[in-house]
Backbone atoms as SQL, in Angstrom:
CREATE TABLE atoms (id INTEGER PRIMARY KEY, chain TEXT, resi INTEGER, resn TEXT, atom TEXT, x REAL, y REAL, z REAL);
INSERT INTO atoms VALUES
  (1, 'A', 1, 'UNK', 'N', 8.503, 48.478, -48.211),
  (2, 'A', 1, 'UNK', 'CA', 9.178, 47.422, -48.954),
  (3, 'A', 1, 'UNK', 'C', 10.486, 47.953, -49.520),
  (4, 'A', 2, 'UNK', 'N', 11.510, 47.155, -49.446),
  (5, 'A', 2, 'UNK', 'CA', 12.841, 47.566, -49.894),
  (6, 'A', 2, 'UNK', 'C', 12.934, 47.486, -51.412),
  (7, 'A', 3, 'UNK', 'N', 13.658, 48.439, -51.989),
  (8, 'A', 3, 'UNK', 'CA', 13.909, 48.378, -53.421),
  (9, 'A', 3, 'UNK', 'C', 15.034, 47.394, -53.673),
  (10, 'A', 4, 'UNK', 'N', 15.364, 47.172, -54.935),
  (11, 'A', 4, 'UNK', 'CA', 16.356, 46.166, -55.292),
  (12, 'A', 4, 'UNK', 'C', 17.722, 46.444, -54.684),
  (13, 'A', 5, 'UNK', 'N', 18.103, 47.708, -54.509),
  (14, 'A', 5, 'UNK', 'CA', 19.433, 48.025, -53.989),
  (15, 'A', 5, 'UNK', 'C', 19.463, 48.227, -52.486),
  (16, 'A', 6, 'UNK', 'N', 18.330, 48.075, -51.802),
  (17, 'A', 6, 'UNK', 'CA', 18.298, 48.214, -50.353),
  (18, 'A', 6, 'UNK', 'C', 18.324, 46.832, -49.714),
  (19, 'A', 7, 'UNK', 'N', 19.111, 46.712, -48.666),
  (20, 'A', 7, 'UNK', 'CA', 19.175, 45.455, -47.934),
  (21, 'A', 7, 'UNK', 'C', 19.677, 45.739, -46.537),
  (22, 'A', 8, 'UNK', 'N', 19.517, 44.788, -45.656),
  (23, 'A', 8, 'UNK', 'CA', 20.051, 44.896, -44.307),
  (24, 'A', 8, 'UNK', 'C', 20.914, 43.666, -44.036),
  (25, 'A', 9, 'UNK', 'N', 21.876, 43.830, -43.157),
  (26, 'A', 9, 'UNK', 'CA', 22.709, 42.711, -42.729),
  (27, 'A', 9, 'UNK', 'C', 22.104, 42.110, -41.466),
  (28, 'A', 10, 'UNK', 'N', 21.944, 40.812, -41.445),
  (29, 'A', 10, 'UNK', 'CA', 21.514, 40.155, -40.219),
  (30, 'A', 10, 'UNK', 'C', 22.645, 40.259, -39.197),
  (31, 'A', 11, 'UNK', 'N', 22.346, 39.998, -37.948),
  (32, 'A', 11, 'UNK', 'CA', 23.395, 40.040, -36.918),
  (33, 'A', 11, 'UNK', 'C', 24.491, 39.030, -37.237),
  (34, 'A', 12, 'UNK', 'N', 24.089, 37.870, -37.741),
  (35, 'A', 12, 'UNK', 'CA', 25.061, 36.846, -38.114),
  (36, 'A', 12, 'UNK', 'C', 25.976, 37.368, -39.226),
  (37, 'A', 13, 'UNK', 'N', 25.393, 38.008, -40.240),
  (38, 'A', 13, 'UNK', 'CA', 26.187, 38.543, -41.354),
  (39, 'A', 13, 'UNK', 'C', 27.129, 39.649, -40.877),
  (40, 'A', 14, 'UNK', 'N', 26.657, 40.503, -39.969),
  (41, 'A', 14, 'UNK', 'CA', 27.524, 41.555, -39.419),
  (42, 'A', 14, 'UNK', 'C', 28.728, 40.950, -38.711),
  (43, 'A', 15, 'UNK', 'N', 28.478, 39.904, -37.907),
  (44, 'A', 15, 'UNK', 'CA', 29.570, 39.236, -37.198),
  (45, 'A', 15, 'UNK', 'C', 30.551, 38.609, -38.178),
  (46, 'A', 16, 'UNK', 'N', 30.031, 37.959, -39.218),
  (47, 'A', 16, 'UNK', 'CA', 30.906, 37.307, -40.196),
  (48, 'A', 16, 'UNK', 'C', 31.708, 38.338, -40.986),
  (49, 'A', 17, 'UNK', 'N', 31.098, 39.464, -41.327),
  (50, 'A', 17, 'UNK', 'CA', 31.822, 40.531, -42.020),
  (51, 'A', 17, 'UNK', 'C', 32.991, 41.002, -41.169),
  (52, 'A', 18, 'UNK', 'N', 32.724, 41.211, -39.893),
  (53, 'A', 18, 'UNK', 'CA', 33.773, 41.678, -38.996),
  (54, 'A', 18, 'UNK', 'C', 34.867, 40.621, -38.847),
  (55, 'A', 19, 'UNK', 'N', 34.486, 39.369, -38.662),
  (56, 'A', 19, 'UNK', 'CA', 35.465, 38.294, -38.488),
  (57, 'A', 19, 'UNK', 'C', 36.319, 38.082, -39.729),
  (58, 'A', 20, 'UNK', 'N', 35.707, 38.268, -40.897),
  (59, 'A', 20, 'UNK', 'CA', 36.387, 37.926, -42.147),
  (60, 'A', 20, 'UNK', 'C', 36.952, 39.135, -42.880),
  (61, 'A', 21, 'UNK', 'N', 36.823, 40.315, -42.295),
  (62, 'A', 21, 'UNK', 'CA', 37.402, 41.509, -42.890),
  (63, 'A', 21, 'UNK', 'C', 36.723, 41.957, -44.172),
  (64, 'A', 22, 'UNK', 'N', 35.416, 41.766, -44.248),
  (65, 'A', 22, 'UNK', 'CA', 34.642, 42.170, -45.422),
  (66, 'A', 22, 'UNK', 'C', 33.850, 43.414, -45.045),
  (67, 'A', 23, 'UNK', 'N', 34.124, 44.519, -45.721),
  (68, 'A', 23, 'UNK', 'CA', 33.486, 45.782, -45.353),
  (69, 'A', 23, 'UNK', 'C', 32.070, 45.872, -45.922),
  (70, 'A', 24, 'UNK', 'N', 31.211, 46.663, -45.280),
  (71, 'A', 24, 'UNK', 'CA', 29.858, 46.882, -45.809),
  (72, 'A', 24, 'UNK', 'C', 29.868, 47.466, -47.225),
  (73, 'A', 25, 'UNK', 'N', 30.880, 48.270, -47.550),
  (74, 'A', 25, 'UNK', 'CA', 30.974, 48.828, -48.908),
  (75, 'A', 25, 'UNK', 'C', 31.200, 47.716, -49.933),
  (76, 'A', 26, 'UNK', 'N', 32.020, 46.740, -49.588),
  (77, 'A', 26, 'UNK', 'CA', 32.243, 45.614, -50.497),
  (78, 'A', 26, 'UNK', 'C', 30.981, 44.773, -50.643),
  (79, 'A', 27, 'UNK', 'N', 30.212, 44.644, -49.564),
  (80, 'A', 27, 'UNK', 'CA', 28.939, 43.923, -49.640),
  (81, 'A', 27, 'UNK', 'C', 27.983, 44.662, -50.577),
  (82, 'A', 28, 'UNK', 'N', 27.953, 46.007, -50.497),
  (83, 'A', 28, 'UNK', 'CA', 27.097, 46.789, -51.400),
  (84, 'A', 28, 'UNK', 'C', 27.497, 46.592, -52.863),
  (85, 'A', 29, 'UNK', 'N', 28.799, 46.596, -53.125),
  (86, 'A', 29, 'UNK', 'CA', 29.280, 46.378, -54.494),
  (87, 'A', 29, 'UNK', 'C', 28.887, 44.982, -54.974),
  (88, 'A', 30, 'UNK', 'N', 29.081, 43.985, -54.127),
  (89, 'A', 30, 'UNK', 'CA', 28.704, 42.622, -54.488),
  (90, 'A', 30, 'UNK', 'C', 27.206, 42.533, -54.775),
  (91, 'A', 31, 'UNK', 'N', 26.407, 43.154, -53.924),
  (92, 'A', 31, 'UNK', 'CA', 24.952, 43.123, -54.083),
  (93, 'A', 31, 'UNK', 'C', 24.537, 43.792, -55.389),
  (94, 'A', 32, 'UNK', 'N', 25.201, 44.877, -55.751),
  (95, 'A', 32, 'UNK', 'CA', 24.830, 45.631, -56.950),
  (96, 'A', 32, 'UNK', 'C', 25.341, 45.008, -58.243),
  (97, 'A', 33, 'UNK', 'N', 26.541, 44.441, -58.223),
  (98, 'A', 33, 'UNK', 'CA', 27.174, 43.982, -59.456),
  (99, 'A', 33, 'UNK', 'C', 27.279, 42.466, -59.584),
  (100, 'A', 34, 'UNK', 'N', 27.086, 41.746, -58.501),
  (101, 'A', 34, 'UNK', 'CA', 27.317, 40.304, -58.506),
  (102, 'A', 34, 'UNK', 'C', 26.306, 39.511, -59.309),
  (103, 'A', 35, 'UNK', 'N', 26.625, 38.263, -59.533),
  (104, 'A', 35, 'UNK', 'CA', 25.780, 37.315, -60.244),
  (105, 'A', 35, 'UNK', 'C', 24.959, 36.555, -59.212),
  (106, 'A', 36, 'UNK', 'N', 23.662, 36.472, -59.427),
  (107, 'A', 36, 'UNK', 'CA', 22.748, 35.837, -58.475),
  (108, 'A', 36, 'UNK', 'C', 22.409, 34.420, -58.910),
  (109, 'A', 37, 'UNK', 'N', 22.420, 33.523, -57.949),
  (110, 'A', 37, 'UNK', 'CA', 22.014, 32.133, -58.165),
  (111, 'A', 37, 'UNK', 'C', 20.978, 31.770, -57.109),
  (112, 'A', 38, 'UNK', 'N', 19.928, 31.083, -57.534),
  (113, 'A', 38, 'UNK', 'CA', 18.900, 30.618, -56.610),
  (114, 'A', 38, 'UNK', 'C', 19.417, 29.404, -55.864),
  (115, 'A', 39, 'UNK', 'N', 19.224, 29.386, -54.551),
  (116, 'A', 39, 'UNK', 'CA', 19.592, 28.237, -53.738),
  (117, 'A', 39, 'UNK', 'C', 18.331, 27.693, -53.091),
  (118, 'A', 40, 'UNK', 'N', 18.468, 26.646, -52.329),
  (119, 'A', 40, 'UNK', 'CA', 17.293, 26.028, -51.715),
  (120, 'A', 40, 'UNK', 'C', 16.610, 26.941, -50.694),
  (121, 'A', 41, 'UNK', 'N', 17.363, 27.854, -50.085),
  (122, 'A', 41, 'UNK', 'CA', 16.779, 28.709, -49.046),
  (123, 'A', 41, 'UNK', 'C', 16.812, 30.190, -49.383),
  (124, 'A', 42, 'UNK', 'N', 17.249, 30.540, -50.566),
  (125, 'A', 42, 'UNK', 'CA', 17.331, 31.946, -50.906),
  (126, 'A', 42, 'UNK', 'C', 18.163, 32.154, -52.159),
  (127, 'A', 43, 'UNK', 'N', 19.085, 33.112, -52.083),
  (128, 'A', 43, 'UNK', 'CA', 19.927, 33.442, -53.216),
  (129, 'A', 43, 'UNK', 'C', 21.367, 33.618, -52.750),
  (130, 'A', 44, 'UNK', 'N', 22.299, 33.225, -53.598),
  (131, 'A', 44, 'UNK', 'CA', 23.701, 33.524, -53.331),
  (132, 'A', 44, 'UNK', 'C', 24.183, 34.462, -54.428),
  (133, 'A', 45, 'UNK', 'N', 25.182, 35.255, -54.093),
  (134, 'A', 45, 'UNK', 'CA', 25.704, 36.250, -55.016),
  (135, 'A', 45, 'UNK', 'C', 27.222, 36.183, -54.979),
  (136, 'A', 46, 'UNK', 'N', 27.844, 36.214, -56.161),
  (137, 'A', 46, 'UNK', 'CA', 29.296, 36.146, -56.269),
  (138, 'A', 46, 'UNK', 'C', 29.709, 36.924, -57.510),
  (139, 'A', 47, 'UNK', 'N', 30.998, 37.108, -57.676),
  (140, 'A', 47, 'UNK', 'CA', 31.537, 37.830, -58.825),
  (141, 'A', 47, 'UNK', 'C', 32.147, 36.852, -59.827),
  (142, 'A', 48, 'UNK', 'N', 31.722, 36.964, -61.077),
  (143, 'A', 48, 'UNK', 'CA', 32.406, 36.250, -62.157),
  (144, 'A', 48, 'UNK', 'C', 33.120, 37.291, -63.013),
  (145, 'A', 49, 'UNK', 'N', 33.713, 36.866, -64.117),
  (146, 'A', 49, 'UNK', 'CA', 34.491, 37.783, -64.949),
  (147, 'A', 49, 'UNK', 'C', 33.631, 38.915, -65.499),
  (148, 'A', 50, 'UNK', 'N', 32.424, 38.599, -65.938),
  (149, 'A', 50, 'UNK', 'CA', 31.539, 39.625, -66.492),
  (150, 'A', 50, 'UNK', 'C', 31.189, 40.681, -65.434),
  (151, 'A', 51, 'UNK', 'N', 30.886, 40.246, -64.225),
  (152, 'A', 51, 'UNK', 'CA', 30.553, 41.179, -63.144),
  (153, 'A', 51, 'UNK', 'C', 31.766, 42.038, -62.787),
  (154, 'A', 52, 'UNK', 'N', 32.941, 41.433, -62.751),
  (155, 'A', 52, 'UNK', 'CA', 34.156, 42.195, -62.459),
  (156, 'A', 52, 'UNK', 'C', 34.432, 43.229, -63.544),
  (157, 'A', 53, 'UNK', 'N', 34.153, 42.876, -64.801),
  (158, 'A', 53, 'UNK', 'CA', 34.335, 43.834, -65.899),
  (159, 'A', 53, 'UNK', 'C', 33.395, 45.027, -65.746),
  (160, 'A', 54, 'UNK', 'N', 32.171, 44.788, -65.270),
  (161, 'A', 54, 'UNK', 'CA', 31.233, 45.894, -65.029),
  (162, 'A', 54, 'UNK', 'C', 31.735, 46.805, -63.918),
  (163, 'A', 55, 'UNK', 'N', 32.289, 46.226, -62.868),
  (164, 'A', 55, 'UNK', 'CA', 32.845, 47.028, -61.770),
  (165, 'A', 55, 'UNK', 'C', 34.013, 47.860, -62.295),
  (166, 'A', 56, 'UNK', 'N', 34.888, 47.248, -63.072),
  (167, 'A', 56, 'UNK', 'CA', 36.036, 47.962, -63.633),
  (168, 'A', 56, 'UNK', 'C', 35.572, 49.123, -64.513),
  (169, 'A', 57, 'UNK', 'N', 34.550, 48.908, -65.335),
  (170, 'A', 57, 'UNK', 'CA', 34.040, 49.958, -66.219),
  (171, 'A', 57, 'UNK', 'C', 33.437, 51.116, -65.429),
  (172, 'A', 58, 'UNK', 'N', 32.725, 50.813, -64.343),
  (173, 'A', 58, 'UNK', 'CA', 32.063, 51.861, -63.557),
  (174, 'A', 58, 'UNK', 'C', 33.007, 52.599, -62.612),
  (175, 'A', 59, 'UNK', 'N', 33.995, 51.902, -62.047),
  (176, 'A', 59, 'UNK', 'CA', 34.877, 52.505, -61.049),
  (177, 'A', 59, 'UNK', 'C', 36.230, 52.943, -61.599),
  (178, 'A', 60, 'UNK', 'N', 36.626, 52.402, -62.745),
  (179, 'A', 60, 'UNK', 'CA', 37.933, 52.725, -63.314),
  (180, 'A', 60, 'UNK', 'C', 38.978, 51.714, -62.886),
  (181, 'A', 61, 'UNK', 'N', 40.066, 51.663, -63.676),
  (182, 'A', 61, 'UNK', 'CA', 41.118, 50.668, -63.436),
  (183, 'A', 61, 'UNK', 'C', 41.824, 50.844, -62.096),
  (184, 'A', 62, 'UNK', 'N', 42.111, 52.079, -61.717),
  (185, 'A', 62, 'UNK', 'CA', 42.860, 52.322, -60.480),
  (186, 'A', 62, 'UNK', 'C', 42.071, 51.853, -59.259),
  (187, 'A', 63, 'UNK', 'N', 40.809, 52.196, -59.187),
  (188, 'A', 63, 'UNK', 'CA', 39.970, 51.785, -58.056),
  (189, 'A', 63, 'UNK', 'C', 39.732, 50.287, -58.110),
  (190, 'A', 64, 'UNK', 'N', 39.524, 49.758, -59.309),
  (191, 'A', 64, 'UNK', 'CA', 39.275, 48.320, -59.430),
  (192, 'A', 64, 'UNK', 'C', 40.456, 47.501, -58.912),
  (193, 'A', 65, 'UNK', 'N', 41.681, 47.959, -59.186),
  (194, 'A', 65, 'UNK', 'CA', 42.846, 47.221, -58.694),
  (195, 'A', 65, 'UNK', 'C', 42.837, 47.101, -57.176),
  (196, 'A', 66, 'UNK', 'N', 42.365, 48.121, -56.477),
  (197, 'A', 66, 'UNK', 'CA', 42.299, 48.045, -55.014),
  (198, 'A', 66, 'UNK', 'C', 41.137, 47.162, -54.553),
  (199, 'A', 67, 'UNK', 'N', 40.086, 47.073, -55.364),
  (200, 'A', 67, 'UNK', 'CA', 38.910, 46.279, -54.998),
  (201, 'A', 67, 'UNK', 'C', 39.032, 44.804, -55.371),
  (202, 'A', 68, 'UNK', 'N', 39.775, 44.497, -56.409),
  (203, 'A', 68, 'UNK', 'CA', 39.752, 43.170, -57.026),
  (204, 'A', 68, 'UNK', 'C', 39.943, 42.029, -56.029),
  (205, 'A', 69, 'UNK', 'N', 40.958, 42.105, -55.208),
  (206, 'A', 69, 'UNK', 'CA', 41.202, 40.997, -54.277),
  (207, 'A', 69, 'UNK', 'C', 40.206, 40.974, -53.130),
  (208, 'A', 70, 'UNK', 'N', 39.539, 42.096, -52.873),
  (209, 'A', 70, 'UNK', 'CA', 38.549, 42.153, -51.795),
  (210, 'A', 70, 'UNK', 'C', 37.201, 41.574, -52.202),
  (211, 'A', 71, 'UNK', 'N', 37.007, 41.306, -53.498),
  (212, 'A', 71, 'UNK', 'CA', 35.722, 40.823, -53.990),
  (213, 'A', 71, 'UNK', 'C', 35.682, 39.308, -54.167),
  (214, 'A', 72, 'UNK', 'N', 36.609, 38.596, -53.542),
  (215, 'A', 72, 'UNK', 'CA', 36.614, 37.133, -53.601),
  (216, 'A', 72, 'UNK', 'C', 35.833, 36.557, -52.426),
  (217, 'A', 73, 'UNK', 'N', 34.576, 36.902, -52.362),
  (218, 'A', 73, 'UNK', 'CA', 33.687, 36.352, -51.344),
  (219, 'A', 73, 'UNK', 'C', 32.312, 36.185, -51.964),
  (220, 'A', 74, 'UNK', 'N', 31.424, 35.563, -51.229),
  (221, 'A', 74, 'UNK', 'CA', 30.044, 35.458, -51.685),
  (222, 'A', 74, 'UNK', 'C', 29.141, 35.826, -50.529),
  (223, 'A', 75, 'UNK', 'N', 27.910, 36.152, -50.856),
  (224, 'A', 75, 'UNK', 'CA', 26.932, 36.426, -49.814),
  (225, 'A', 75, 'UNK', 'C', 25.686, 35.607, -50.076),
  (226, 'A', 76, 'UNK', 'N', 24.959, 35.338, -49.010),
  (227, 'A', 76, 'UNK', 'CA', 23.721, 34.576, -49.090),
  (228, 'A', 76, 'UNK', 'C', 22.609, 35.460, -48.548),
  (229, 'A', 77, 'UNK', 'N', 21.527, 35.555, -49.336),
  (230, 'A', 77, 'UNK', 'CA', 20.392, 36.397, -48.940),
  (231, 'A', 77, 'UNK', 'C', 19.136, 35.554, -48.817),
  (232, 'A', 78, 'UNK', 'N', 18.151, 36.109, -48.121),
  (233, 'A', 78, 'UNK', 'CA', 16.872, 35.426, -47.979),
  (234, 'A', 78, 'UNK', 'C', 16.115, 35.445, -49.303),
  (235, 'A', 79, 'UNK', 'N', 14.962, 34.806, -49.338),
  (236, 'A', 79, 'UNK', 'CA', 14.179, 34.690, -50.568),
  (237, 'A', 79, 'UNK', 'C', 13.731, 36.040, -51.124),
  (238, 'A', 80, 'UNK', 'N', 13.532, 37.033, -50.257),
  (239, 'A', 80, 'UNK', 'CA', 13.069, 38.352, -50.695),
  (240, 'A', 80, 'UNK', 'C', 14.217, 39.253, -51.155),
  (241, 'A', 81, 'UNK', 'N', 15.450, 38.794, -50.981),
  (242, 'A', 81, 'UNK', 'CA', 16.652, 39.581, -51.285),
  (243, 'A', 81, 'UNK', 'C', 16.662, 40.907, -50.522),
  (244, 'A', 82, 'UNK', 'N', 16.200, 40.874, -49.281),
  (245, 'A', 82, 'UNK', 'CA', 16.216, 42.074, -48.445),
  (246, 'A', 82, 'UNK', 'C', 17.179, 41.948, -47.276),
  (247, 'A', 83, 'UNK', 'N', 17.542, 40.730, -46.886),
  (248, 'A', 83, 'UNK', 'CA', 18.412, 40.520, -45.737),
  (249, 'A', 83, 'UNK', 'C', 19.589, 39.634, -46.121),
  (250, 'A', 84, 'UNK', 'N', 20.788, 40.128, -45.860),
  (251, 'A', 84, 'UNK', 'CA', 21.983, 39.318, -46.061),
  (252, 'A', 84, 'UNK', 'C', 22.097, 38.387, -44.864),
  (253, 'A', 85, 'UNK', 'N', 22.105, 37.087, -45.123),
  (254, 'A', 85, 'UNK', 'CA', 22.149, 36.109, -44.042),
  (255, 'A', 85, 'UNK', 'C', 23.573, 35.806, -43.596),
  (256, 'A', 86, 'UNK', 'N', 24.499, 35.707, -44.545),
  (257, 'A', 86, 'UNK', 'CA', 25.893, 35.442, -44.203),
  (258, 'A', 86, 'UNK', 'C', 26.797, 35.840, -45.360),
  (259, 'A', 87, 'UNK', 'N', 28.066, 35.975, -45.060),
  (260, 'A', 87, 'UNK', 'CA', 29.101, 36.226, -46.075),
  (261, 'A', 87, 'UNK', 'C', 30.274, 35.310, -45.774),
  (262, 'A', 88, 'UNK', 'N', 30.976, 34.902, -46.822),
  (263, 'A', 88, 'UNK', 'CA', 32.133, 34.027, -46.642),
  (264, 'A', 88, 'UNK', 'C', 33.086, 34.215, -47.813),
  (265, 'A', 89, 'UNK', 'N', 34.365, 33.962, -47.557),
  (266, 'A', 89, 'UNK', 'CA', 35.356, 34.026, -48.627),
  (267, 'A', 89, 'UNK', 'C', 35.191, 32.828, -49.545),
  (268, 'A', 90, 'UNK', 'N', 35.391, 33.049, -50.828),
  (269, 'A', 90, 'UNK', 'CA', 35.361, 31.958, -51.805),
  (270, 'A', 90, 'UNK', 'C', 36.726, 31.307, -51.814),
  (271, 'A', 91, 'UNK', 'N', 36.756, 30.036, -51.489),
  (272, 'A', 91, 'UNK', 'CA', 38.012, 29.318, -51.488),
  (273, 'A', 91, 'UNK', 'C', 38.170, 28.480, -52.750),
  (274, 'A', 92, 'UNK', 'N', 37.048, 28.215, -53.410),
  (275, 'A', 92, 'UNK', 'CA', 37.059, 27.454, -54.658),
  (276, 'A', 92, 'UNK', 'C', 36.168, 28.157, -55.666),
  (277, 'A', 93, 'UNK', 'N', 36.336, 27.813, -56.930),
  (278, 'A', 93, 'UNK', 'CA', 35.521, 28.365, -57.993),
  (279, 'A', 93, 'UNK', 'C', 34.071, 27.919, -57.829),
  (280, 'A', 94, 'UNK', 'N', 33.140, 28.820, -58.147),
  (281, 'A', 94, 'UNK', 'CA', 31.717, 28.485, -58.115),
  (282, 'A', 94, 'UNK', 'C', 31.394, 27.551, -59.278),
  (283, 'A', 95, 'UNK', 'N', 30.786, 26.435, -58.987),
  (284, 'A', 95, 'UNK', 'CA', 30.446, 25.477, -60.029),
  (285, 'A', 95, 'UNK', 'C', 29.069, 25.804, -60.602),
  (286, 'A', 96, 'UNK', 'N', 29.003, 25.983, -61.897),
  (287, 'A', 96, 'UNK', 'CA', 27.737, 26.250, -62.561),
  (288, 'A', 96, 'UNK', 'C', 27.082, 24.946, -62.960),
  (289, 'A', 97, 'UNK', 'N', 25.767, 24.967, -63.019),
  (290, 'A', 97, 'UNK', 'CA', 25.043, 23.750, -63.391),
  (291, 'A', 97, 'UNK', 'C', 25.114, 23.496, -64.876);
């Protein structure tokens, strides 16, 4: 069984990462620091201001500046949070309930 920080990319997610220029390292950062929301088929993860502040605190300002624009995407995982199903760039703000 996978721990909370272990996950695999589905073939679809690998293809989307390659097509959209999202590196596996950025997916790991999103998975570790992002905000999780339950969806009808699993979970989605994205970065809000609080999550970005945590990344800045852990990586430092210089590294964060290089990462900041690369973290404008979201990922969708299965119900077990073990497999990334897809990734996509965020074109609009995430609406909270």
